[in-house]
Phi, psi and omega in degrees: 000317181300314184297315177302315181296315177301318180298317177295324178291318180295315177296321176299315179301309179302314184296314181302314179299320181295317185295324183285321179298321181293320178296320183291316182297327183253012177299135181269091180289348176297335180287340177279335187250155159295149190307314181291330177292312179304313183297317182294322179296314180299327187266348186223011180227135175224192187234141167263140180228129181236121181306136179066358184243301185155211189214145167223180172259173178205150183253132180281120178269322182211100184292331183288328176263356180065038183263134187220140176259138176210187177279144177285335181291355172294328186257014183304332184283340193288134176283321177219138180308326183299340180285345189296330180293339185274332188234356185238136177231152174245128182250134181217113182054040177062024173256135185259140174232151172277162189229128177236125179283124177260326183205137182216137178222124177287333186291318181270348185059041184236149173219132173257126183235159175239141188250148171232139177304142175265116184098157187290333181263013182291140175277160174269172181298322179300312175307323181277356179086017177290151180225155175290144184281153176257125183280144173219120178267350181268138176213165181246127178300146176063014173263154187282136176231161194230147179212173183204144177226138175248137178242133180239168169218158181243142179218182180289351180262359186108202182285134174235123178275117187253345184197139174231131184233097170291148189213132168226146181205171185245146172279117179240009176177184175227149173230127179260125178250121188265138179222134178297329187268320191259356187075222181256139172239128181261131174242152178263143178263130173259144182281011178225149170283132173267160178280162177300141183096350182283344185305142180087352173290147183275159175239119192245153171261186187292343183267008181075017178270139178283121179268332180172195191224131179294135188240313183194180179243153184216102187061234176270016180240162177253133177263136182246125168284116176286163185291339178290323178284329175293318174305312180308314181298315186288331186274355182288139184283329190281138186288314187232123180231101181256000000 
């Protein structure tokens, strides 16, 4: 009788875990976002994973050339940019890409990287339906804006998606950071804190346009690098600015 009871408990536990996993896997995140926003996030945002370090997000600027933008502090530990391909991966729709740093600036906390499919049979971003993000510099204070984070882990069985976090917040202010060399850089304040690992995630409006990229937290707020500052970084001539 005791064996039967233990078996039933184990069966119930496994079944419950399975149902929870199924519920997580089939959750309709599209209901959380406006349709264009949901489509833009799925087509233009992926995740960076660095072994022994952690994870951030990234925005696809040009899927044809494999160009992706993320935060520079992801690579703080690197002695040389060329080592990034050995310990850093990019995940888009559960396909894995190797990473090569093209341009990095600690002052802007931005890095431009180029992706290569991992393996001879790896798919390109174009094959996976990726589209370049659309920049938008205009925004309305106290209006709802949206973001999304996926969290992964690796095992002998491959990639495992362990967490998905839809996020919405309002832009409630600006913060200007002055630098003698670079002049002023303006950041936007979101009225909610993001979790760790959310850096590099895009902030989108209802039309699916990119307003900026999550960079850090400041007290109870999140700091967002606006697209105007991102353009400034991309248009600079110097390749690496530390």
